[in-house]
N, C-alpha and C positions, 0 to 999 in steps of 0.2 A: 370758538367761532359761533356756535349755536346760541351761546349766551347773548352775543351782540345782535344776532338776528331776531331774538325774542324781545330784547330790551329796546332796540333802536331800529325798528323796521322802516319807519318813515325817513329817518336820517340816512340810512343806507340806500334807500331808493332815490332820495334827492342827490346823494353823492354820485350814484350811477348816472342820473340824468345830467348833472353838471359836467361830468367827464364826457358823456356822449355829446352834449351841446358844444363842448370845447373843441372837439376834434372832427365833427362832421362838416362837410362842405355845404355851407348854406346857399340857398338860391338867392339870386339878386332880387331885391324887393324895393319898392318905392319908399318904404319907411326908412331906408338907409340914408335918405336925403336929409333927414332931420338931424341937425348937428348934436352930437353927444348922446344919441340914443343908445349906442352900444355901451357907453359908460353907465347909463341908467340900468341897462339889462345886467351888467356885471354887478352893480351895487345890489340889485334885487336878488340875483342868484345867490350871492355869498351871504347877504344879510338874511335871506330866507333859510339857507343852510345852517348858519350859525344859530339863528333863532330856534329852529326845530331841534338842533342838538341841545341847546339849553333847556327847551321845554321837556324833551324826553329825559334828559338827565334829572331835572328837578322832579319830574313825575315818578321816576324809578328810584330815586335816592332821597328818602325823607330825612336823613341825618345830614342836612344841608351843609352845616359848617365843617363837619369832619371830613367830608369827601369833596369839598368845593374845589380843591386844587385839580381834581380830575376834570371838572367842567372847564376850568381855565385852559387846561391843555387840550381837551377834546373839542371844545366849542370856540376857542379863540386861536390858539397857536396852530393847531392842525389845519383848519380851513385856510389860514393865511399862508402856511407853508405849502399846502396843496395848490393854492392859486399861483404861487410863485413858480412851483415846479411845472404846472400846466403852461404858464406863459413861456417858460424856457423851452419846453417841449414843442410848443407851437412855433416858436422862432426857429429852432434848430432841427426839428424832425418833420415838419410839414412844408409843402411848397405853396399851399393855398391859404395858410394862416400865418400871421406874424405876431410875435410876442410884443406886447406894448406895456411900458411901465405905468402908463396912465390907467390901463385896465387893472393892473396890479393894485394901484392906488384906490381905484373904485372898489375892487374886491375887499381890500383892507378896511375901507371906510364902511362898507356894508357890514362886515364882521363887527367893527367897533360899535356901530349904531345898534345892531342886534344885541350885543353884549350889554350896552348901557341900558337898553329897554328891559332886557331879561334880568339883569342883576338888580337894578334899582326899582323896577316896577313889578315885574312878574314874580320874582323870588320873594319879596316881602308879602305879596298877596297870597302866594302859596303857603308860606309859613303861617300867616294869620289864619288861613282857611284850615290848615292842619290843626292848629291850636283849638279852633272852634269845634272842629269835628272830634278831637280827642276829649274835650270837655263835655260834649254831648254823650259820649260813650260811658263816661264815668258816672 
């Protein structure tokens, strides 16, 4: 457990924040009158979570190709599974929150967007950066 605290401190903090935000009773606000704002919030929460998981994984594991399946599990499957479990818990274990499949869809789209950006943009940039840095050391 100490390993994960050292390697993924930002991700674990964001996971705790997402869980807290998913179960606290929010105050009524005028912003709720904007149609679909909650879906944007869900998209950003889970996109941010997945993006940070990808970043911390790529930062901590420089042998990208060998351990990449760990990132797919930890930064894609786990956030989507967590969001589904939270939606079910909101529906069946709270009286002030309701599970919504469109929230789950927004969560999944956030994770998918963060994964596309991380895998196709950030990962190649980090690989290139590491190659340049390794050539400078030699």
